[in-house]
Each structure stands twice: as structure tokens, then as C-alpha cells.
LUMVODO-212687 format. One record per residue (C-alpha): x, y, z; residue in three letters. Coordinates in steps of 0.25 Angstrom, whole numbers, plus 5000, padded with zeros to 4 digits. Layout:
// LUMVODO-212687
east | north | up | r
X | Y | Z | Ala;
...
// end
This chain:
// LUMVODO-212687
east | north | up | r
4727 | 4803 | 5114 | Met;
4734 | 4816 | 5118 | Ala;
4728 | 4825 | 5128 | Glu;
4737 | 4832 | 5134 | Asn;
4750 | 4840 | 5131 | Leu;
4761 | 4835 | 5142 | Lys;
4774 | 4834 | 5135 | Tyr;
4782 | 4846 | 5127 | Ile;
4793 | 4842 | 5118 | Leu;
4805 | 4850 | 5113 | Tyr;
4819 | 4851 | 5110 | Arg;
4825 | 4862 | 5119 | Arg;
4834 | 4866 | 5107 | Glu;
4823 | 4869 | 5098 | Glu;
4818 | 4879 | 5107 | Leu;
4831 | 4888 | 5111 | Leu;
4832 | 4903 | 5106 | Glu;
4845 | 4908 | 5109 | Asn;
4851 | 4897 | 5115 | Gly;
4840 | 4895 | 5127 | Arg;
4827 | 4892 | 5130 | Leu;
4815 | 4905 | 5127 | Pro;
4809 | 4912 | 5138 | Leu;
4796 | 4910 | 5134 | Phe;
4800 | 4895 | 5129 | Ile;
4803 | 4892 | 5145 | Gly;
4790 | 4898 | 5149 | Arg;
4781 | 4890 | 5139 | Leu;
4791 | 4878 | 5146 | Phe;
4788 | 4881 | 5159 | Arg;
4774 | 4884 | 5159 | Asp;
4771 | 4869 | 5152 | Leu;
4779 | 4863 | 5162 | Gln;
4770 | 4870 | 5174 | Arg;
4758 | 4864 | 5165 | Arg;
4765 | 4849 | 5167 | Asp;
4771 | 4849 | 5154 | Leu;
4783 | 4840 | 5151 | Thr;
4794 | 4847 | 5143 | Leu;
4803 | 4836 | 5135 | Met;
4816 | 4843 | 5128 | Asn;
4817 | 4832 | 5115 | Leu;
4831 | 4836 | 5114 | Ser;
4835 | 4829 | 5127 | Asp;
4827 | 4816 | 5123 | Leu;
4832 | 4815 | 5109 | Trp;
4847 | 4817 | 5112 | Lys;
4853 | 4806 | 5111 | Asp;
4842 | 4801 | 5098 | Lys;
4845 | 4805 | 5083 | Lys;
4830 | 4806 | 5080 | Glu;
4819 | 4812 | 5087 | His;
4812 | 4800 | 5093 | Pro;
4796 | 4805 | 5095 | Trp;
4793 | 4790 | 5099 | Glu;
4800 | 4791 | 5112 | Thr;
4790 | 4799 | 5117 | Leu;
4779 | 4789 | 5114 | Gly;
4765 | 4792 | 5119 | Glu;
4771 | 4807 | 5125 | Met;
4770 | 4812 | 5110 | Leu;
4755 | 4814 | 5112 | Glu;
4756 | 4823 | 5125 | Glu;
4769 | 4831 | 5118 | Ser;
4772 | 4843 | 5112 | Leu;
4783 | 4845 | 5103 | Leu;
4789 | 4860 | 5102 | Ile;
4799 | 4862 | 5091 | Thr;
4807 | 4870 | 5083 | Ala;
4813 | 4860 | 5074 | Arg;
4809 | 4853 | 5060 | Asp;
4818 | 4840 | 5067 | Glu;
4810 | 4840 | 5079 | Thr;
4799 | 4841 | 5072 | Leu;
4801 | 4828 | 5061 | Arg;
4795 | 4816 | 5065 | Gly;
4785 | 4823 | 5072 | Thr;
4773 | 4824 | 5064 | Lys;
4766 | 4810 | 5064 | His;
4767 | 4809 | 5080 | Leu;
4757 | 4813 | 5091 | Pro;
4767 | 4827 | 5096 | Leu;
4760 | 4840 | 5095 | Ala;
4772 | 4849 | 5089 | Val;
4774 | 4865 | 5090 | Leu;
4786 | 4869 | 5082 | Ala;
4791 | 4884 | 5081 | Tyr;
4799 | 4891 | 5075 | Glu;
4814 | 4893 | 5084 | Asn;
4821 | 4906 | 5078 | Pro;
4833 | 4898 | 5080 | Glu;
4829 | 4886 | 5072 | Ile;
4826 | 4891 | 5057 | Pro;
4823 | 4882 | 5045 | Gly;
4813 | 4873 | 5052 | Gln;
4799 | 4870 | 5044 | Asp;
4793 | 4864 | 5057 | Leu;
4783 | 4857 | 5048 | Phe;
4775 | 4846 | 5056 | Gly;
4771 | 4854 | 5067 | Thr;
4759 | 4855 | 5076 | Asp;
4761 | 4872 | 5077 | Phe;
4770 | 4880 | 5073 | Leu;
4773 | 4892 | 5081 | Ala;
4785 | 4904 | 5078 | Glu;
4788 | 4905 | 5092 | Ser;
4785 | 4898 | 5106 | Leu;
4784 | 4912 | 5113 | Glu;
4768 | 4911 | 5113 | Glu;
4767 | 4896 | 5115 | Val;
4762 | 4892 | 5129 | Asp;
4756 | 4879 | 5135 | Tyr;
4741 | 4881 | 5128 | Tyr;
4748 | 4883 | 5113 | Phe;
4755 | 4870 | 5115 | Leu;
4743 | 4865 | 5121 | Glu;
4736 | 4869 | 5109 | Arg;
4745 | 4864 | 5099 | Val;
4746 | 4850 | 5107 | Tyr;
4731 | 4848 | 5107 | Gln;
4729 | 4852 | 5093 | Arg;
4738 | 4841 | 5088 | Lys;
4729 | 4830 | 5096 | His;
4716 | 4836 | 5093 | Gly;
4715 | 4841 | 5106 | Ile;
4702 | 4854 | 5104 | Pro;
4710 | 4865 | 5109 | Trp;
4701 | 4872 | 5121 | Arg;
4702 | 4887 | 5117 | Val;
4693 | 4895 | 5124 | Ile;
4686 | 4897 | 5138 | Asp;
4676 | 4903 | 5143 | Thr;
4668 | 4905 | 5158 | Glu;
4660 | 4892 | 5155 | Arg;
4664 | 4886 | 5143 | Cys;
4677 | 4882 | 5134 | Tyr;
4678 | 4881 | 5118 | Leu;
4685 | 4871 | 5112 | Arg;
4689 | 4864 | 5099 | Glu;
4679 | 4853 | 5093 | Met;
4683 | 4840 | 5093 | Thr;
4675 | 4830 | 5085 | Leu;
4671 | 4824 | 5097 | Gln;
4662 | 4836 | 5101 | Asp;
4654 | 4833 | 5088 | Leu;
4644 | 4825 | 5097 | Pro;
4641 | 4836 | 5106 | Asp;
4642 | 4847 | 5094 | Leu;
4630 | 4840 | 5087 | Tyr;
4623 | 4841 | 5100 | Arg;
4626 | 4856 | 5101 | Leu;
4620 | 4858 | 5089 | Tyr;
4606 | 4851 | 5091 | Glu;
4603 | 4860 | 5103 | Gly;
4590 | 4872 | 5101 | Glu;
4595 | 4881 | 5089 | Gly;
4608 | 4879 | 5089 | Ile;
4608 | 4877 | 5073 | Thr;
4598 | 4889 | 5071 | Asp;
4610 | 4897 | 5068 | Phe;
4618 | 4888 | 5065 | Val;
4621 | 4877 | 5055 | Pro;
4621 | 4864 | 5062 | Pro;
4632 | 4852 | 5061 | Leu;
4633 | 4842 | 5049 | Tyr;
4630 | 4829 | 5049 | Asp;
4640 | 4821 | 5058 | Trp;
4650 | 4816 | 5049 | Glu;
4650 | 4830 | 5040 | Glu;
4652 | 4837 | 5054 | Glu;
4663 | 4829 | 5060 | Ser;
4670 | 4831 | 5047 | Glu;
4670 | 4846 | 5047 | Tyr;
4673 | 4845 | 5061 | Ala;
4685 | 4836 | 5059 | Arg;
4689 | 4847 | 5048 | Ala;
4687 | 4857 | 5058 | Tyr;
4693 | 4852 | 5069 | Ile;
4707 | 4850 | 5060 | Glu;
4706 | 4861 | 5054 | Lys;
4699 | 4873 | 5058 | Met;
4706 | 4874 | 5074 | Tyr;
4719 | 4871 | 5069 | Pro;
4719 | 4882 | 5059 | Phe;
4713 | 4894 | 5065 | Tyr;
4715 | 4888 | 5080 | Gly;
4701 | 4891 | 5081 | Tyr;
4686 | 4886 | 5078 | Gly;
4674 | 4883 | 5083 | Met;
4676 | 4876 | 5096 | Trp;
4667 | 4869 | 5105 | Met;
4662 | 4876 | 5118 | Val;
4662 | 4866 | 5129 | Met;
4656 | 4869 | 5144 | Asp;
4669 | 4873 | 5153 | Arg;
4661 | 4864 | 5164 | Asp;
4656 | 4851 | 5157 | Thr;
4664 | 4852 | 5144 | His;
4649 | 4852 | 5136 | Glu;
4650 | 4856 | 5122 | Leu;
4639 | 4869 | 5124 | Ile;
4644 | 4876 | 5108 | Gly;
4654 | 4879 | 5097 | Arg;
4658 | 4892 | 5096 | Ala;
4671 | 4898 | 5089 | Gly;
4678 | 4904 | 5079 | Leu;
4676 | 4900 | 5064 | Asn;
4684 | 4906 | 5053 | Val;
4674 | 4906 | 5041 | Asn;
4674 | 4910 | 5026 | Leu;
4660 | 4919 | 5025 | Val;
4658 | 4926 | 5010 | Asn;
4672 | 4924 | 5006 | Glu;
4676 | 4931 | 5019 | Glu;
4683 | 4925 | 5030 | Tyr;
4678 | 4927 | 5044 | Leu;
4681 | 4923 | 5058 | Leu;
4666 | 4919 | 5066 | Glu;
4663 | 4915 | 5079 | Met;
4652 | 4906 | 5081 | Gly;
4643 | 4899 | 5093 | Tyr;
4636 | 4888 | 5096 | Ile;
4631 | 4887 | 5111 | Ile;
4623 | 4874 | 5117 | Asp;
4607 | 4877 | 5115 | Ala;
4605 | 4873 | 5130 | Gly;
4618 | 4885 | 5133 | Arg;
4611 | 4896 | 5126 | Gln;
4609 | 4910 | 5133 | Arg;
4617 | 4907 | 5144 | Lys;
4630 | 4916 | 5140 | Gly;
4637 | 4904 | 5131 | Tyr;
4637 | 4910 | 5119 | Gly;
4643 | 4923 | 5124 | Thr;
4653 | 4917 | 5134 | Glu;
4658 | 4908 | 5120 | Val;
4657 | 4920 | 5110 | Cys;
4664 | 4930 | 5119 | Glu;
4677 | 4920 | 5122 | Ala;
4677 | 4917 | 5107 | Ile;
4678 | 4931 | 5103 | Ile;
4690 | 4934 | 5114 | Ala;
4695 | 4922 | 5108 | Tyr;
4695 | 4928 | 5093 | Ala;
4702 | 4941 | 5100 | Arg;
4714 | 4934 | 5107 | Glu;
4717 | 4922 | 5097 | Ala;
4723 | 4926 | 5083 | Asp;
4711 | 4923 | 5074 | Val;
4714 | 4929 | 5062 | Gly;
4701 | 4937 | 5060 | Phe;
4699 | 4951 | 5065 | Asp;
4683 | 4950 | 5066 | Lys;
4674 | 4940 | 5071 | Leu;
4661 | 4937 | 5064 | Phe;
4649 | 4930 | 5068 | Cys;
4636 | 4928 | 5057 | Phe;
4622 | 4927 | 5064 | Val;
4608 | 4924 | 5059 | Gln;
4600 | 4936 | 5060 | Arg;
4591 | 4926 | 5070 | Asp;
4602 | 4922 | 5079 | Asn;
4599 | 4935 | 5088 | Arg;
4607 | 4925 | 5100 | Ala;
4620 | 4927 | 5092 | Ser;
4616 | 4942 | 5088 | Met;
4616 | 4945 | 5104 | Ala;
4628 | 4938 | 5105 | Leu;
4636 | 4945 | 5095 | Leu;
4631 | 4957 | 5102 | Ser;
4638 | 4956 | 5114 | Lys;
4653 | 4954 | 5105 | Phe;
4650 | 4967 | 5099 | Asp;
4649 | 4959 | 5084 | Phe;
4646 | 4970 | 5073 | Ser;
4636 | 4965 | 5064 | Phe;
4642 | 4968 | 5051 | Glu;
4630 | 4962 | 5040 | Arg;
4621 | 4953 | 5035 | Glu;
4628 | 4941 | 5027 | Glu;
4622 | 4927 | 5019 | Leu;
4631 | 4917 | 5024 | Arg;
4628 | 4902 | 5020 | Asp;
4614 | 4907 | 5015 | Gly;
4610 | 4913 | 5028 | Lys;
4610 | 4928 | 5031 | Glu;
4620 | 4930 | 5044 | Met;
4621 | 4943 | 5051 | Leu;
4639 | 4945 | 5052 | Arg;
4645 | 4951 | 5064 | Phe;
4658 | 4953 | 5067 | Ser;
4668 | 4956 | 5079 | Leu;
4679 | 4965 | 5079 | Asp;
4692 | 4955 | 5085 | Leu;
4701 | 4966 | 5087 | Arg;
4693 | 4973 | 5096 | Lys;
// end
């Protein structure tokens, strides 16, 4: 099973602009080599081959990422365990680049972490998205379900949030969420993990929800019952808000919906200057609607 990115595959002639490698590609390659990744120019490997002999790379493909700007190079990679980043080189027009895992307009802003995430998405490895002093937030996997059920069984956890579905339905929901939501938005509800023990201690993040015919970016969070009143909610939500401000989330406002009896959540929102907008009926419950301007 693929675990770590080790090889970067490319064809040198596809990266050239004005007959030479751009400076930003040189910087990228030097950084990759400093991180002990191996760069392989496929043009040298395929010099005397009429077709692209992907099979000669064998198991190495699972640990590789291909950077390409030509349909010709992409051909034949669709069913391989190979992560692919295609990009639009202005000197190679007329390319469809269909079948790539990710498509970039340029490589100028691409760095090691971007390539790592392309590789992780290809192989179903959850992204580690946010780090705080005591926690990190990463994407959910199906293997998290037993721990999620234990989290939701904690005292008071489902007082203000819906419980999980039964196992079969929750598994299907989680599988669809992992396969569709994370790749489409780049964010979602994440697992809150203890940095030292890697124990699941909460669930928090961002969701795009349709609320009374309006699409809103909403923040939600749950902290393990045994970790409450220890500042974890503040620590995690502060990091999520910072992420929403810095990342391209596609919204100018962040919303939270809170039941009137949920005093702990209202106190937390007041720390971050959320503004009360109005009472609103949602899923048959009277909710208080709060918002935060992400542009400030």
C-alpha cells in the first residue's frame, strides 16, 4: 500500500519555457531533492522506446507522482496506481489533459506540500490540514468510525447535535463524504486528534450547507466530554477561523447556528466576535444564527 511520495516523474521538454527550465521549477526541484525525493526524467528512460513502458517502473509507480503538460504522456496512466499532476504550459497548446488527478494553470505556486496532497488524494490518504498547540485536524477515514461512535456516546455530546446513524447508514454517509466532499471543496468536517497520543478527541470543521434555500459556510465542532472546559474548543475553532480567512473557501461570511440553551457555544462565539443575526427555524428547531465577516 502506498504511504509516502518518493519519486517525481517528468519529461524535461514538457517543462521548458523559452528553451530553458523556469527558475520556479528549478527551485521546486532543488527543494524536492533536499527532502530526499528522487527526480526521474522519463525522456531519458524512454529514449529508445516506441511506447511509454510504464510497466518497467513496476511497484515504484505507487510511490510516484507524474508532472506532465502533454496528452501523449498522460495516455495510459488512467488505470495505473500513479498520482498525476497536469499543468497548462503555454508553449504546448491544444492539450486536453483529460484523466489527470489535478490540473494546475501553472507550476509557479506549486510546492512540495501541494504535490504531497495530490499524491495523498490519489491514494486515499487523509490530509492533515491544521495544527494547533495540542491538536491536529485531519480528514476522516472509514477506520475512524468506531472512535466516532465512542465520541458521540460521551455525556452531553448529542444534547445539541444529532446522533450518528446506525452503522450501515453512517458508513455509507461517511464513504460518500470522503469521496465527494473533501475533493470538491478541499475542506469539510475534520477529525480532531491529540498531537501526542494521536487519539480522536473531537470533530470540527467547515461545511457548506443549504439553509432555508441559502448556501452558507458553517462552522461546527464537538469536543470529547472528558476534554471539555479545558480550552480545546477555543483552540480548535480559532484555528478553523484562521484557516477560513486564509484559504480560498469561496465565502465571505462564516455562520454558526446555536440552540438557545447551548450557553457554552454562545460564550465561545462571543470570543471571536460573531454577530447575532436572527432566530431561524432549522430542521424543526428554533436556532440562533450568528455570523463572522471573514474579510476583516
